[in-house]
C-alpha positions in Angstrom: 36.0 27.2 19.0 36.5 23.7 17.5 34.5 22.2 20.4 31.6 24.6 19.6 31.8 23.5 15.9 31.9 19.8 16.8 28.9 20.3 19.1 27.0 22.2 16.3 27.9 19.5 13.8 26.6 16.8 16.2 23.3 18.9 16.7 22.9 19.3 12.9 23.4 15.6 12.3 21.1 14.7 15.1 18.4 17.0 13.7 18.8 15.5 10.2 18.6 12.0 11.7 15.2 12.9 13.3 13.9 14.6 10.3 14.6 11.8 8.0 12.0 9.2 9.3 9.5 12.1 9.4 10.3 12.9 5.7 9.8 9.2 4.9 6.6 9.1 6.9 5.2 11.9 4.7 6.4 10.1 1.6 4.7 7.0 2.7 1.5 8.9 3.3 1.8 10.3 -0.2 2.4 6.8 -1.6 -0.6 5.4 0.3 -2.8 8.2 -1.3 -1.5 7.5 -4.7 -2.3 3.8 -4.3 -5.8 4.6 -3.1 -6.2 6.8 -6.2 -4.8 4.1 -8.4 -7.4 1.6 -6.9 -10.2 4.1 -7.5 -9.0 4.4 -11.0 -9.2 0.5 -11.4 -12.6 0.6 -9.9 -13.7 3.2 -12.3 -12.2 1.3 -15.3 -14.1 -1.9 -14.0 -17.2 0.2 -13.8 -17.0 1.0 -17.6 -15.5 -2.2 -18.9 -15.1 -5.4 -16.9 -12.7 -6.7 -19.5 -10.4 -3.7 -19.2 -10.8 -3.7 -15.5 -9.5 -7.2 -15.2 -6.4 -6.2 -17.2 -5.9 -3.1 -15.0 -6.0 -5.3 -11.8 -3.6 -7.7 -13.2 -1.2 -4.9 -14.0 -1.8 -3.4 -10.4 -0.4 -6.5 -8.9 3.0 -5.6 -10.5 2.6 -1.9 -9.5 1.8 -2.7 -5.8 4.7 -5.2 -5.6 7.0 -2.6 -7.0 5.7 0.1 -4.7 6.1 -2.3 -1.7 9.7 -2.8 -2.5 10.3 0.9 -2.8 8.7 1.6 0.6 10.6 -1.2 2.1 13.8 0.2 0.6 13.0 3.6 2.2 12.3 2.1 5.6 15.6 0.0 5.4 17.5 3.3 4.9 16.3 4.7 8.3 16.9 1.6 10.4 19.2 -1.3 10.6 17.3 -3.8 8.4 19.2 -5.5 5.7 17.7 -4.6 2.3 18.8 -7.9 0.7 16.7 -9.8 3.1 13.8 -7.5 2.6 14.0 -7.8 -1.2 14.0 -11.6 -0.9 10.9 -11.5 1.3 9.2 -9.0 -0.9 10.1 -10.8 -4.0 8.7 -14.1 -2.7 5.6 -12.5 -1.4 4.7 -10.8 -4.6 5.8 -13.7 -6.8 3.4 -16.0 -4.9 0.7 -13.4 -5.4 1.4 -13.5 -9.1 1.2 -17.3 -9.2 -2.2 -17.2 -7.6 -3.4 -14.4 -9.9 -2.2 -16.5 -12.8 -4.2 -19.4 -11.5 -7.4 -17.1 -11.4 -6.5 -16.1 -14.9 -6.5 -19.7 -16.0 -9.8 -20.3 -14.4 -11.2 -17.3 -16.2 -9.9 -18.6 -19.5 -11.3 -22.0 -18.9 -14.8 -20.6 -18.5 -15.0 -21.5 -14.8 -15.1 -17.9 -13.7 -17.0 -15.1 -15.4 -15.0 -12.0 -16.2 -16.5 -9.9 -13.4 -15.9 -12.9 -11.0 -12.3 -13.2 -12.1 -11.9 -9.4 -11.7 -13.2 -9.5 -8.2 -11.0 -12.6 -7.4 -7.9 -10.7 -8.6 -8.9 -7.7 -6.6 -9.4 -9.8 -3.5 -6.1 -11.6 -4.0 -4.5 -8.1 -4.4 -6.3 -7.0 -1.2 -5.0 -10.1 0.8 -1.4 -9.6 -0.5 -1.4 -6.0 0.4 -2.8 -6.7 3.9 -0.3 -9.3 4.6 2.4 -7.0 3.3 1.2 -4.5 5.8 2.7 -6.6 8.6 6.2 -5.9 7.2 5.8 -2.4 5.8 3.3 -0.7 8.1 -0.3 -0.4 9.0 -1.2 1.8 6.0 -0.7 -1.1 3.6 -3.0 -3.3 5.7 -5.5 -0.6 5.7 -5.1 -0.3 1.9 -5.8 -4.2 1.7 -8.9 -3.7 3.7 -10.0 -0.9 1.4 -9.6 -3.0 -1.6 -11.5 -6.0 0.0 -14.3 -3.7 1.0 -14.4 -2.2 -2.6 -14.6 -5.8 -4.0 -17.7 -6.4 -1.8 -19.2 -3.1 -2.7 -18.8 -3.9 -6.4 -20.4 -7.2 -5.8 -23.5 -6.0 -3.8 -24.1 -2.3 -4.6 -25.1 -0.7 -7.9 -23.9 1.9 -8.8 -20.8 1.1 -6.8 -18.5 3.9 -7.7 -19.7 6.6 -5.4 -19.6 4.3 -2.5 -16.0 3.4 -3.2 -15.1 7.1 -3.5 -16.7 7.8 -0.2 -14.9 5.0 1.4 -11.6 6.3 -0.2 -12.2 9.7 1.2 -12.9 8.2 4.6 -9.8 6.0 4.6 -7.5 8.9 3.4 -8.9 11.3 6.0 -8.6 8.7 8.8 -5.0 8.0 7.7 -3.9 11.5 7.6 -5.6 12.3 11.0 -4.0 9.2 12.6 -0.5 10.1 11.3 -0.9 13.6 12.7 -2.2 12.5 16.1 0.0 9.4 16.5 3.2 11.3 17.5 1.2 13.3 20.2 -0.1 10.1 21.7 3.2 8.5 22.2 5.0 9.2 25.6 8.1 11.3 25.5 11.4 9.5 25.4 13.7 9.6 28.5 17.1 10.5 27.0 
């Protein structure tokens, strides 16, 4: 009887171990969608007020950095990565991003960049930082960076730009959800 209980306990613990990454994957998808929505909010704010949009994107650098650290922490819980190393890497990555954003802010204050140009530069810096962070965190962050860069180009070249950015966001979210659903079926089964 105790052998059966031990086997049942092992089965339960094995099931919970396989469900944990799946749970985090769904959470990461939710975080990705939230970040796309926050990005669309920033684009909408920029549409109504370039000055407020600039401030919003400055704030989003902190938000994206914090979210990246949280996602890295979740990932470190499901594998053998040392979170202290991850926090150092993430901290340096986002600190350097803030340094460059501060430099863009100083260029704006000196009159070298107009407010819309400074807003787009900050958006592009955030896009690059997010893309590069995707190499550590996962492809969804890289895709988010490409989305931000594409939106910066849309803002620069298309008027009115909001509907195009919304359409792109819907496309990116749909592609992400479909890819996440199909990806497990595309992987070959493991030989245990």
